[in-house]
C-alpha positions in Angstrom: 92.7 139.7 64.8 93.9 141.8 61.9 92.6 141.9 58.3 93.6 143.3 55.0 90.9 144.6 52.6 90.9 145.3 48.9 88.5 147.6 47.2 87.0 145.1 44.7 83.4 146.0 45.6 85.3 145.5 48.1 86.6 142.0 48.5 88.0 141.0 51.9 91.3 139.1 52.0 92.3 137.7 55.4 96.0 137.9 56.0 97.6 135.1 58.1 100.9 136.9 58.7 99.9 140.5 58.4 102.6 141.7 60.7 105.1 140.9 58.0 103.4 143.2 55.5 105.2 146.4 54.5 103.0 149.5 54.1 103.3 152.5 51.9 101.2 155.0 53.9 100.5 155.5 57.6 97.4 157.2 58.9 96.7 158.1 62.6 93.2 157.7 63.9 92.2 160.0 66.7 95.8 161.1 67.6 96.2 163.8 70.3 92.5 163.3 71.3 91.3 164.9 68.1 88.3 163.7 66.1 90.4 163.4 62.9 92.4 161.2 60.6 96.0 162.4 60.1 96.5 162.9 57.2 92.9 163.4 56.1 93.5 162.0 52.6 96.2 160.4 50.5 96.9 159.7 46.9 97.9 156.0 46.4 98.7 153.7 43.6 97.1 150.3 42.9 98.8 147.7 45.2 99.8 150.2 47.9 99.0 149.3 51.5 97.7 151.8 54.0 98.2 151.3 57.7 95.9 152.9 60.2 97.1 153.4 63.8 94.4 153.8 66.5 94.8 156.2 69.4 92.9 156.5 72.7 89.1 156.4 72.9 87.1 154.2 70.5 87.3 154.8 66.8 86.7 153.0 63.5 87.8 153.1 59.9 84.5 152.5 58.0 83.9 152.8 54.3 81.1 155.1 53.2 80.3 157.1 50.0 80.5 160.7 48.9 76.8 161.2 48.9 76.3 159.5 52.3 79.6 160.2 54.2 78.3 159.1 57.6 76.5 155.9 56.6 78.5 152.6 56.3 78.7 151.4 52.7 76.9 148.0 52.5 79.7 145.4 52.1 82.4 148.0 52.5 85.6 147.8 54.4 85.3 148.3 58.1 87.8 147.9 61.0 85.0 147.8 63.5 85.4 149.7 66.8 88.9 149.7 68.2 89.0 150.8 71.8 92.3 152.0 73.0 93.2 152.9 76.7 94.4 156.4 77.6 98.1 157.0 77.3 98.7 154.1 74.9 98.7 153.5 71.1 96.6 150.5 69.8 98.7 147.4 69.0 96.2 146.2 66.4 96.6 148.4 63.3 94.1 148.1 60.4 95.4 147.6 56.9 93.8 148.4 53.5 95.2 147.6 50.1 94.4 149.9 47.2 93.2 148.2 44.0 92.7 151.1 41.6 92.8 154.9 41.5 89.1 155.5 42.1 88.2 157.7 45.1 87.3 155.7 48.3 85.6 157.4 51.2 85.7 156.6 54.9 84.5 157.9 58.3 84.6 157.0 62.0 81.2 155.6 62.9 81.4 156.4 66.6 78.2 158.1 67.9 79.1 158.6 71.6 79.2 161.0 73.2 78.7 162.9 69.9 78.8 161.7 66.3 82.5 161.7 65.1 81.7 161.8 61.4 79.4 164.8 61.8 82.3 166.5 63.6 84.4 166.0 60.5 86.2 162.8 61.2 86.4 161.5 57.7 89.2 160.3 55.4 89.7 159.6 51.7 92.0 157.8 49.3 92.5 159.3 45.9 89.8 162.1 46.1 89.4 164.4 43.1 91.3 167.7 43.1 90.1 170.7 45.0 88.3 172.2 41.9 86.1 169.1 41.5 82.6 169.1 42.9 83.5 165.8 44.7 86.8 167.1 46.2 87.8 166.0 49.7 86.7 169.5 51.0 83.3 168.9 49.6 83.1 165.4 51.1 84.0 166.8 54.6 81.5 169.6 54.3 78.9 167.1 53.4 79.8 165.1 56.5 79.6 168.2 58.7 76.1 168.9 57.3 74.7 165.4 58.1 72.1 165.2 60.8 73.0 163.1 63.8 71.4 159.8 64.1 68.5 159.5 66.6 66.0 156.9 67.6 63.8 158.2 64.8 66.5 157.8 62.2 65.7 155.1 59.7 68.5 152.8 58.9 69.1 149.2 58.1 69.7 147.2 61.2 73.0 145.4 61.6 74.1 142.1 63.1 77.3 142.7 65.0 79.5 139.6 65.7 81.6 139.1 68.8 83.9 136.1 69.0 84.1 134.5 72.4 87.5 133.0 73.3 89.3 133.6 70.0 92.5 131.6 69.5 92.2 130.2 73.0 92.3 133.7 74.6 90.3 134.7 77.6 88.7 137.5 75.7 85.9 138.8 73.5 86.8 140.1 70.1 86.0 142.9 69.7 85.7 143.6 73.4 83.6 146.8 73.0 81.2 147.8 70.3 78.6 150.5 69.5 75.2 149.3 68.3 72.0 151.0 67.3 68.5 150.3 68.6 67.1 147.3 66.6 70.6 145.9 65.9 71.4 142.4 67.0 74.7 141.2 68.5 75.7 137.6 67.9 78.3 136.0 70.1 80.2 133.1 68.4 81.7 130.6 70.8 85.1 129.2 70.1 86.6 126.0 71.7 86.7 125.6 75.5 83.7 126.5 77.7 82.6 130.1 78.1 79.5 132.1 78.8 78.0 135.5 77.8 76.5 136.8 81.1 75.1 140.4 81.6 76.4 142.2 84.7 76.7 145.9 85.7 79.6 148.3 85.7 79.9 148.4 89.5 79.8 144.6 89.8 81.5 143.4 86.6 81.9 139.7 87.6 78.4 139.2 89.1 75.3 138.3 87.1 72.9 141.1 86.8 70.2 138.7 87.9 72.0 138.4 91.2 72.4 142.1 91.8 68.9 143.4 90.7 65.4 142.8 91.7 62.0 142.8 90.0 61.9 142.7 86.2 65.6 143.5 85.6 67.2 140.1 85.2 69.8 140.4 82.5 70.8 137.8 79.8 72.7 134.6 80.2 73.8 132.3 77.5 74.7 129.5 79.9 77.9 127.5 79.4 78.8 126.7 75.8 81.3 123.8 75.7 83.0 123.6 72.3 85.5 120.8 71.4 89.0 121.7 70.2 88.3 120.0 66.8 84.9 121.6 66.3 83.9 122.7 62.9 80.6 124.3 63.9 80.3 126.9 66.6 77.3 127.8 68.8 75.9 131.3 68.9 74.0 133.5 71.3 72.1 136.6 70.0 70.7 139.6 71.8 68.7 142.5 70.4 69.6 146.1 71.3 66.5 147.8 72.8 67.9 151.1 73.9 71.2 153.0 73.9 72.1 152.3 77.5 75.5 150.7 78.1 75.5 146.9 78.4 78.2 145.2 80.4 79.0 141.5 80.4 81.5 138.8 81.4 82.3 135.1 81.1 80.9 133.2 84.0 83.6 130.4 83.8 85.6 130.3 87.0 88.4 132.8 87.1 87.8 134.2 83.5 86.2 137.5 84.5 89.0 138.2 87.0 91.5 137.8 84.1 89.7 140.5 82.1 87.3 138.4 80.0 84.6 141.1 79.8 82.8 143.0 77.1 80.8 146.2 76.7 78.1 147.4 74.3 77.5 151.2 73.9 79.9 152.2 76.6 80.7 155.9 76.7 84.4 156.0 76.2 84.6 159.7 77.2 83.1 159.0 80.6 84.7 157.5 83.7 82.6 154.4 83.1 84.4 153.3 79.9 85.3 149.8 78.8 88.9 149.9 80.1 87.7 151.1 83.5 85.2 148.3 83.5 87.9 145.7 82.6 90.3 147.0 85.2 87.5 146.8 87.8 86.8 143.2 86.8 90.5 142.3 87.2 90.6 144.0 90.6 87.4 142.1 91.6 89.0 138.8 90.5 86.0 136.6 91.0 82.8 135.4 89.4 79.4 134.3 90.6 
């Protein structure tokens, strides 16, 4: 699923044939394993389109502000997390369209295993020149000086949406996200009949309730049949209680074995990352 954004406070314009769009600037996100945008800033004209290419690990292009470089701007443009397997380049670029010549500020909001923004992973469009107090260098220095988020950090909770079975695919979109304590995650079910069922990394296609004892039961949405001509779509919401990784799958016969799995707060720098989880699910090729 690809989107194009314009900075009109900022309005969001969905593109139905985005692959046909030409672009004026290209920015690499996390290339060569670096916590960086390349280039770190550009100067663009109104109407120009910027294409962001995602490289391995799990990064985002998230609008912020000069004064709060590592905090998502309410209503701002956001690619969401884009997990990319090792030794590949993401095939879902993110596009932004520039509306005017005002400065626009961005960061990567990944927090695991360390905050990317506070490591200097920031980007700007049309920043003031180097002699201005709000130059790009000043913006980056401000990001480097930000304290990392912690459980005591006060922030507005977010509701993250994950689409279940988009466009008839056996997939969750996005398949992997990062969420803070107190955030909610809402799963929106598309046509067919899927589930959201918590599992574990080691047994990706088995309900956590079937592999644990005592109070650890895991969540289950149950089957959510949705007609092909539906105009309303059922949802299932969970609340994030800690930063431990959450693993899940679709309990419909054969779906997990075809890679229909998701992760919340997976550590993409560890061996137990989302792609390892998905590959294990495909190798397991079965559900319970």
